[in-house]
VOBA-1610 file (N, C-alpha, C; in pm, whole numbers, padded with zeros to 5 digits, always signed):
BEGIN
Met+00118-00635+01013Met+00237-00602+00938Met+00220-00466+00870Arg+00101-00442+00816Arg+00077-00315+00749Arg+00098-00199+00845Arg+00044-00210+00965Arg+00058-00101+01062Arg+00204-00076+01099Ile+00281-00183+01112Ile+00422-00168+01147Ile+00496-00093+01037Leu+00474-00132+00911Leu+00540-00066+00799Leu+00499+00080+00787Ile+00370+00107+00805Ile+00321+00245+00792Ile+00376+00332+00904Glu+00374+00283+01027Glu+00426+00362+01138Glu+00575+00388+01123Ser+00649+00291+01073Ser+00792+00311+01048Ser+00813+00420+00943Ala+00736+00415+00836Ala+00748+00516+00731Ala+00710+00654+00784Arg+00606+00661+00866Arg+00564+00790+00922Arg+00673+00847+01013Arg+00733+00762+01096Arg+00839+00809+01186Arg+00956+00865+01106Lys+00991+00796+00998Lys+01102+00844+00915Lys+01067+00976+00848Gln+00940+00989+00808Gln+00897+01112+00741Gln+00898+01229+00839Leu+00864+01204+00964Leu+00859+01310+01064Leu+00994+01338+01128Ala+01088+01247+01110Ala+01221+01265+01168Ala+01285+01391+01110Pro+01356+01464+01194Pro+01421+01584+01142Pro+01524+01548+01035Arg+01534+01631+00936Arg+01632+01610+00831Arg+01769+01654+00883Val+01869+01577+00852Val+02001+01601+00907Val+02095+01646+00796Asn+02173+01748+00822Asn+02270+01797+00726Asn+02408+01759+00774Leu+02472+01664+00704Leu+02607+01619+00739Leu+02703+01660+00629Glu+02782+01761+00658Glu+02883+01808+00563Glu+02824+01831+00425Gly+02713+01902+00420Gly+02652+01937+00293Gly+02562+01831+00234Leu+02552+01714+00295Leu+02465+01608+00246Leu+02336+01609+00326Gln+02226+01629+00260Gln+02098+01629+00331Gln+02035+01492+00320Leu+02002+01434+00434Leu+01939+01304+00439Leu+01791+01324+00468Ala+01706+01260+00391Ala+01562+01275+00409Ala+01497+01138+00400Ala+01366+01136+00423Ala+01292+01011+00412Ala+01306+00957+00271Ser+01320+00827+00261Ser+01340+00767+00129Ser+01211+00771+00049Ser+01226+00762-00082Ser+01108+00762-00168Ser+01026+00636-00147Val+01092+00527-00103Val+01019+00403-00075Val+00919+00427+00038Asp+00962+00495+00144Asp+00872+00525+00255Asp+00757+00615+00210Glu+00788+00712+00126Glu+00684+00802+00077Glu+00582+00726-00008Arg+00631+00636-00094Arg+00541+00556-00177Arg+00455+00463-00092Leu+00513+00411+00016Leu+00439+00325+00107Leu+00325+00401+00173Leu+00352+00525+00213Leu+00246+00608+00272Leu+00139+00641+00168Glu+00180+00665+00044Glu+00082+00691-00062Glu-00004+00567-00085Leu+00059+00449-00086Leu-00016+00325-00101Leu-00113+00306+00014His-00069+00335+00134His-00155+00323+00253His-00279+00412+00239Asp-00258+00538+00200Asp-00370+00630+00184Asp-00465+00583+00073Ala-00408+00539-00038Ala-00491+00490-00149Ala-00567+00364-00109Leu-00502+00278-00034Leu-00568+00156+00012Leu-00682+00187+00108Asp-00665+00288+00191Asp-00774+00331+00278Asp-00894+00381+00197Arg-00866+00456+00089Arg-00976+00503+00003Arg-01044+00386-00066Leu-00965+00290-00113Leu-01021+00172-00177Leu-01109+00095-00079Ala-01065+00083+00045Ala-01142+00009+00147Ala-01277+00074+00172Val-01285+00204+00158Val-01413+00273+00175Val-01504+00247+00055Glu-01447+00257-00066Glu-01526+00242-00188Glu-01555+00096-00223Glu-01455+00010-00208Glu-01466-00131-00248Glu-01400-00219-00142Pro-01465-00241-00027Pro-01400-00315+00081Pro-01358-00457+00045Val-01434-00524-00039Val-01400-00662-00076Val-01270-00664-00157Ala-01248-00564-00239Ala-01127-00558-00321Ala-01004-00521-00239Ala-01023-00448-00131Ala-00909-00404-00050Ala-00848-00518+00031Arg-00927-00612+00072Arg-00877-00719+00158Arg-00771-00806+00091Pro-00787-00846-00035Pro-00679-00923-00099Pro-00548-00845-00111Val-00556-00715-00127Val-00434-00634-00136Val-00358-00641-00004Glu-00430-00626+00105Glu-00364-00633+00236Glu-00297-00769+00255Ser-00367-00875+00218Ser-00310-01009+00232Ser-00189-01030+00143Arg-00197-00983+00021Arg-00089-01005-00075Arg+00031-00915-00045Val+00008-00786-00027Val+00117-00691-00014Val+00178-00693+00126Phe+00095-00692+00228Phe+00147-00678+00363Phe+00170-00811+00435Ala+00100-00915+00397Ala+00121-01046+00460Ala+00200-01141+00371Gly+00214-01107+00243Gly+00294-01187+00152Gly+00229-01317+00108Leu+00096-01324+00115Leu+00026-01445+00075Leu+00011-01452-00077Ser+00005-01572-00130Ser-00025-01590-00272Ser-00174-01565-00293Val-00216-01560-00419Val-00358-01540-00446Val-00439-01658-00392Glu-00386-01778-00408Glu-00457-01897-00359Glu-00468-01895-00207Glu-00359-01858-00139Glu-00362-01848+00008Glu-00457-01738+00053Thr-00459-01628-00022Thr-00550-01518+00009Thr-00694-01564-00005Ala-00725-01636-00113Ala-00860-01687-00134Ala-00903-01774-00017Ser-00816-01862+00025Ser-00847-01951+00136Ser-00867-01874+00266Ala-00778-01779+00294Ala-00785-01702+00418Ala-00910-01614+00424Leu-00952-01563+00309Leu-01067-01471+00307Leu-01199-01540+00274Gly-01193-01671+00249Gly-01315-01743+00217Gly-01371-01710+00079Leu-01282-01677-00013Leu-01322-01647-00150Leu-01286-01764-00240Ser-01354-01774-00353Ser-01312-01873-00452Ser-01182-01822-00514Arg-01109-01912-00575Arg-00983-01873-00640Arg-01009-01768-00748Ala-01114-01789-00826Ala-01148-01694-00933Ala-01184-01557-00877Ala-01260-01556-00769Ala-01299-01428-00707Ala-01176-01356-00652Ala-01085-01431-00592Ala-00963-01369-00539Ala-00881-01307-00652Tyr-00866-01378-00763Tyr-00793-01322-00878Tyr-00864-01200-00934Arg-00996-01206-00943Arg-01074-01093-00995Arg-01059-00970-00906Glu-01073-00988-00775Glu-01060-00874-00682Glu-00918-00820-00680Trp-00819-00908-00689Trp-00679-00867-00693Trp-00652-00783-00818Ala-00701-00828-00933Ala-00680-00754-01058Ala-00749-00618-01053Phe-00872-00616-01003Phe-00945-00489-00991Phe-00871-00393-00898Ala-00829-00443-00783Ala-00762-00358-00684Ala-00630-00303-00738Arg-00553-00387-00809Arg-00428-00338-00867Arg-00453-00225-00965Ala-00552-00241-01051Ala-00584-00136-01148Ala-00631-00009-01078Trp-00717-00026-00978Trp-00771+00089-00904Trp-00657+00163-00835Leu-00569+00089-00768Leu-00457+00151-00697Leu-00358+00216-00792Ala-00333+00155-00906Ala-00242+00214-01004Ala-00295+00349-01051Thr-00425+00354-01075Thr-00487+00481-01117Thr-00478+00584-01005Ala-00512+00544-00884Ala-00509+00636-00770Ala-00368+00688-00745Leu-00269+00601-00752Leu-00131+00643-00727Leu-00078+00732-00839Ser-00117+00705-00962Ser-00071+00790-01072Ser-00136+00928-01064Glu-00262+00933-01023Glu-00328+01063-01004Glu-00262+01141-00892Asn-00221+01071-00789Asn-00151+01137-00676Asn-00020+01197-00724Gln+00053+01128-00811Gln+00179+01179-00863Gln+00158+01303-00949Lys+00048+01307-01023Lys+00019+01423-01108Lys-00009+01547-01024Gln-00063+01529-00904Gln-00098+01641-00818Gln+00025+01701-00752Ile+00132+01624-00745Ile+00253+01671-00675Ile+00337+01759-00761
//
């Protein structure tokens, strides 16, 4: 699911911008944020691979924390801990990315 969403966002970003009677249509900010999340998640997977897996399950597969714990073979507490860490890490990474723009 993650790959499908990312490829869709990339295609929209690369699509030529169209000018219709003075209205310029461009890639939506949702697609841009999704690509930023994808890049940040890739960095997290390199630095903290265990923390990245619950994010993929929760965000891209729509699993609950309990379902994620079961799917990844983690205890419920470990899944919550990794999810909390990953959210904080990603929030910091995404806010730093916004400051650079």
